Structure formats: C-alpha cells, structure tokens
C-alpha positions in Angstrom: -46.6 27.8 -90.7 -43.5 27.5 -88.5 -44.2 26.3 -84.9 -42.5 27.9 -81.9 -40.8 26.1 -79.0 -40.1 27.9 -75.8 -37.1 26.4 -74.0 -37.1 27.4 -70.2 -33.5 27.2 -68.9 -30.4 27.4 -71.0 -28.2 24.8 -69.2 -27.0 21.5 -70.8 -30.5 20.0 -71.3 -32.1 23.3 -72.4 -29.5 24.1 -75.1 -29.9 20.6 -76.4 -33.6 20.8 -76.6 -33.1 24.0 -78.6 -31.2 22.2 -81.1 -33.5 19.3 -81.3 -36.5 21.7 -82.2 -34.4 24.0 -84.4 -32.9 21.2 -86.6 -36.5 19.9 -87.0 -37.6 23.4 -88.5 -39.1 24.8 -85.5 -38.5 28.3 -84.2 -37.0 28.5 -80.7 -36.9 31.0 -78.0 -34.3 30.0 -75.3 -34.9 31.7 -72.0 -32.5 32.1 -69.1 -32.2 34.8 -66.5 -28.3 34.7 -66.5 -26.8 36.5 -69.7 -23.7 34.5 -69.2 -25.6 31.2 -69.5 -27.2 32.4 -72.7 -24.1 33.4 -74.3 -22.6 30.0 -73.4 -25.7 28.3 -74.9 -25.3 30.4 -78.0 -21.7 29.3 -78.7 -22.4 25.7 -77.8 -25.4 25.5 -80.1 -23.5 27.0 -83.0 -20.5 24.6 -82.7 -22.7 21.4 -82.0 -24.9 22.2 -85.0 -21.7 22.4 -87.2 -20.6 18.9 -85.9 -24.1 17.5 -86.5 -24.1 18.8 -90.1 -20.7 17.2 -90.7 -22.3 13.9 -89.5 -25.4 14.4 -91.6 -27.9 14.9 -88.8 -28.5 18.5 -89.8 -28.9 19.8 -93.4 -27.9 23.3 -92.8 -26.3 24.2 -89.4 -26.4 27.9 -89.9 -30.2 27.9 -90.8 -30.9 25.8 -87.8 -29.0 28.0 -85.6 -30.7 31.2 -86.9 -34.0 29.7 -85.7 -32.8 30.0 -82.1 -33.4 33.4 -80.3 -32.1 34.0 -76.9 -34.1 36.0 -74.3 -33.8 37.1 -70.7 -37.5 37.7 -70.5 -39.7 34.7 -69.8 -42.8 36.4 -71.2 -41.1 36.8 -74.5 -40.1 33.2 -74.7 -43.6 32.0 -74.0 -45.6 34.4 -76.2 -47.1 32.4 -79.0 -45.4 29.1 -78.0 -46.7 25.8 -79.4 -44.5 23.8 -76.9 -42.9 24.6 -73.7 -40.0 22.7 -72.4 -38.9 23.5 -68.7 -35.4 22.5 -67.8 -34.8 24.1 -64.3 -33.0 22.5 -61.4 -34.3 19.2 -60.0 -35.9 21.1 -57.1 -39.6 20.7 -56.4 -40.0 24.2 -54.9 -38.5 25.8 -58.0 -40.9 23.9 -60.2 -43.9 24.9 -58.0 -42.9 28.5 -58.1 -42.5 28.8 -61.9 -45.4 26.6 -63.1 -48.0 29.2 -62.4 -46.1 31.6 -64.6 -45.7 29.2 -67.5 -49.4 28.3 -67.2 -50.5 31.8 -67.3 -48.4 33.1 -70.0 -48.2 30.2 -72.4 -51.0 30.1 -75.0 -53.9 27.7 -73.9 -53.1 25.3 -76.7 -49.6 24.9 -75.9 -48.2 21.7 -74.3 -46.2 22.5 -71.1 -43.6 19.8 -70.5 -41.0 19.3 -67.9 -37.5 17.7 -68.4 -37.3 16.4 -64.8 -35.7 13.2 -64.2 -37.7 11.9 -61.2 -40.4 14.3 -59.9 -43.9 13.3 -61.0 -45.9 16.2 -62.7 -48.7 15.8 -60.1 -46.3 17.3 -57.4 -46.0 20.6 -59.2 -49.1 21.0 -61.5 -52.1 20.2 -59.3 -53.3 23.8 -58.6 -52.9 25.0 -62.3 -56.0 26.1 -64.4 -54.3 24.4 -67.3 -53.0 21.4 -65.6 -54.6 19.0 -68.2 -52.0 20.3 -70.8 -49.0 19.6 -68.5 -46.9 16.5 -68.4 -43.2 15.3 -68.1 -41.1 14.9 -71.2 -37.9 13.4 -69.6 -35.0 13.2 -72.1 -31.7 11.5 -71.8 -28.5 13.6 -71.7 -27.7 14.8 -74.3 -31.1 14.9 -75.9 -29.9 15.9 -79.3 -27.9 12.8 -79.5 -29.9 10.3 -77.5 -33.5 10.4 -78.8 -35.7 8.6 -76.3 -38.2 10.8 -74.4 -40.3 9.5 -71.6 -43.8 11.0 -71.7 -45.5 10.8 -68.2 -48.7 12.7 -67.5 -50.3 13.3 -64.0 -53.7 11.9 -63.2 -55.4 15.0 -64.8 -53.3 15.2 -67.9 -55.5 14.8 -70.9 -55.3 12.0 -73.3 -55.2 14.5 -76.0 -52.0 16.2 -74.5 -50.3 12.8 -74.4 -51.2 12.1 -78.0 -50.1 15.6 -79.0 -46.8 15.1 -77.2 -46.1 11.8 -79.1 -46.8 13.5 -82.4 -44.6 16.4 -81.6 -41.7 14.4 -80.2 -41.9 12.1 -83.3 -42.0 15.1 -85.6 -38.8 16.6 -84.1 -36.9 13.2 -84.5 -37.2 11.9 -80.9 -38.5 8.6 -79.8 -41.4 9.0 -77.4 -42.2 6.3 -74.8 -45.5 6.7 -72.8 -45.4 6.0 -69.1 -48.9 4.8 -68.4 -49.1 6.0 -64.9 -46.9 8.0 -62.6 -44.1 6.4 -60.5 -40.8 7.9 -59.2 -38.1 7.8 -61.6 -40.3 6.9 -64.6 -38.9 3.9 -66.6 -35.4 4.8 -67.7 -34.0 5.7 -64.3 -35.6 2.7 -62.6 -33.9 0.4 -65.1 -30.6 2.4 -64.7 -31.1 2.4 -61.0 -31.4 -1.4 -60.9 -28.1 -1.9 -62.9 -26.3 0.8 -60.8 -27.3 -0.8 -57.5 -25.9 -4.1 -58.6 -22.7 -2.4 -60.1 -22.4 -0.7 -56.6 -22.5 -4.0 -54.8 -20.1 -5.9 -57.2 -17.6 -3.2 -57.1 -17.9 -2.4 -53.4 -17.7 -6.0 -52.4 -14.6 -6.6 -54.5 -16.0 -9.0 -57.1 -14.7 -6.8 -60.0 -12.8 -3.6 -60.8 -14.9 -0.6 -62.0 -13.0 -0.8 -65.3 -13.9 -4.2 -65.9 -17.4 -3.7 -64.9 -17.7 -0.9 -67.4 -16.1 -3.1 -70.1 -18.9 -5.7 -69.4 -21.5 -3.2 -70.5 -19.6 -1.2 -73.1 -18.3 -4.3 -74.9 -21.1 -6.8 -73.9 -24.6 -5.9 -73.0 -24.5 -2.4 -74.3 -23.6 -3.4 -77.8 -27.0 -5.3 -78.2 -28.8 -2.8 -76.1 -27.9 0.1 -78.5 -30.4 -1.3 -81.0 -32.6 -3.7 -79.1 -34.1 -3.9 -75.6 -34.0 -6.6 -73.0 -37.1 -8.4 -74.2 -36.0 -8.4 -77.8 -32.6 -9.6 -76.6 -33.9 -12.8 -74.7 -36.3 -13.5 -77.5 -33.3 -14.5 -79.5 -31.3 -16.1 -76.7 -33.5 -19.2 -76.5 -34.8 -21.3 -79.4 -38.5 -21.0 -78.1 -38.3 -17.2 -77.5 -39.1 -15.4 -74.2 -41.1 -18.2 -72.6 -38.4 -20.7 -73.3 -35.7 -18.4 -72.0 -37.7 -17.9 -68.8 -38.1 -21.6 -68.4 -34.4 -22.2 -68.9 -33.0 -19.5 -66.8 -35.9 -18.4 -64.5 -34.6 -20.3 -61.6 -31.2 -18.4 -61.6 -32.8 -15.0 -62.0 -35.4 -15.9 -59.2 -32.6 -16.6 -57.0 -30.9 -13.2 -57.9 -34.3 -11.4 -57.2 -34.5 -13.0 -53.9 -31.5 -11.2 -52.7 -31.3 -7.9 -54.5 -28.6 -5.2 -53.6 -29.4 -3.7 -50.2 -30.0 0.1 -50.0 -26.8 0.2 -48.1 -24.8 0.0 -51.4 -25.6 3.8 -51.6 -24.3 4.4 -48.1 -21.1 6.4 -47.4 -19.1 3.3 -46.5 -19.7 1.5 -49.9 -19.6 4.6 -51.9 -16.1 5.4 -50.4 -15.0 1.8 -51.5 -16.3 2.3 -55.0 -14.6 5.7 -55.2 -11.3 4.4 -54.0 -11.6 1.5 -56.5 -12.1 4.2 -59.3 -9.0 6.0 -58.4 -8.2 9.7 -58.9 -11.1 11.8 -60.1 -10.7 13.4 -63.5 -9.8 17.1 -63.5 -12.4 19.6 -65.0 -10.4 19.7 -68.2 -10.2 16.0 -68.4 -14.0 15.7 -67.6 -14.8 18.1 -70.5 -12.5 16.1 -72.7 -14.3 12.9 -71.9 -17.7 14.5 -72.4 -16.7 15.7 -75.9 -15.5 12.3 -76.7 -18.6 10.7 -75.5 -20.6 13.2 -77.7 -18.5 12.5 -80.7 -19.1 8.7 -80.3 -22.9 9.2 -79.7 -22.9 11.4 -82.9 -21.3 8.5 -84.8 -23.8 6.0 -83.4 -26.8 8.3 -84.3 -25.6 8.6 -87.8 -25.1 4.7 -88.0 -28.6 4.0 -86.6 -30.2 6.6 -88.9 -28.5 4.9 -91.9 -29.6 1.5 -90.7 -33.3 2.5 -90.1 
C-alpha cells in the first residue's frame, strides 16, 4: 500500500522534500496557500526530477512527478497522511499558529515533523494533544541532494516516534541523525556556526581573503568531509588513532579553544569588513546560475557516493 506524505509549504525546502518522498514511491500532497508558489514548485520538481533521472538517482522521473499532487487546501493535504513535513518560515509565532491545525487534521498515527533549522520542537508543540508524535526533522538545503536529516524530539516526543522517523527517513533514502536532547541549532548548525565564526574572524581581521578561505574548505577539509567526519578523519591522522592525535595536538587545540572567536565577529563592523573583502554581490541572475551549478555538482557527488556505497 502506497504511503502518503503531506508537505506543508511549497518553497525551496518543501518542493525538495516532495521529490525525496515521490522518488521513493510515496504519494505526495504539496500544500501552499499561494497558487504562484505551487505553480513554481510544479515546474521546478519536473525539471529537477529529469536531471536526477539522467544522473541515475531516479528510475522514472515522470512516474515520480505524477505522484506529487498540488493543493491550496491544507485539510486536503493532511487527509490520510502517514507523514507530515512542515516547511513554513523560521518564525515561532507562525509555527505556533499552524501546529494546532496540523495536529487536529493529521491522522493520529502520522508523524508531524518540522524542517526548522534552529527552533526546538518544545517551543511550538507543548499544548498539543498529539505532541508525542511531533519532532524536528531538520534537513540540509537542498534535501533531495544532501541526505542528512537531524531528528530532534521535544521532552515529550515518544521513543516510538523517533524510531518511526528513523525508519521513514532511511526508507526514503535520507540519512537520519538522532539528536538525543534539545539544544538550539541542533548539531549541524552548531558545527557550521563554529566554523563560520572562525571564518568571520580570519577574514575580518585580514589573515586571509574570502576566496582563499573558501579554497581551504573546498579543496582541503571539504574533500575529506564529503565522505568522513572529523572523528573518522583524526583517527587516520595519527598512528595511534584519536587518543594519539589528541596527545600530539591537544595543546594546540586547547590554546585555540581558550580564545574562541568573540560574538563581535557577527557585529556590523566586522560584517562590513567581510562584505567589503568579498567584493560586489552577485546579481539575482548570477546567484541563480551559481545555485544551479552547485546543485549539478551535488548531483554528481550524490551519484558518486551512491556508486561507492
């Protein structure tokens, strides 16, 4: 029996989630209250699925696309859903206003998940009758090409919900990561934030250009990180593994940790220095071109990693 995913919000993340579920054989109802957004999502999904088929990530793009139905009625999207993925703006009041509707209209056995990047589920699910089936399922943009999903429940989210979420995410081809207890930003954005803060300091204080800093990641750390994490990396960087690495380099890293980037690296003065170093901002057309190029490279990387698995 086909399962049904209700995707709430038809923006960049919502339409990517629609493709994730549709190419895995699920039926999808994509809801947005703006007809223009639904039409844009329809054309984007069709074009992207064709590209994914050419790269070997989808068996039949037309068949996958046919599984996605658009609707401007939230009750139609939620009727009979097995999974609900909310992708509304990162505004707490919006989430608090919509979750009673999601909880009331979604079937009792449906998991209700949020794509929020940083807001813990406890802040918008506490008063719900079905709060035990609610959690955060935070993807990385774009989710149809970058598979990791952070699963973070509120204190009242049931173990069964987390386990069901792990099964579903694995079933649709994503890579679930369980965040064991709530914290702001979850795991990925805290790691990203640590690197970004150091990058803002290094560029803002003139140690390196933005272009050379990006090269350091794209042609250095990022090459390893595309298939192994930091612990797996340092395990191979010292003859005795992680303990040996820490013994050899712990003093250096301890010194760095004693003087972390200050919050002021995000203040207007330092941001202005970084922006000036970056140079002219890309036009809307150039930004779109770069986004398309990024997605093509991610598509190629996804194909490579699938073949290597």
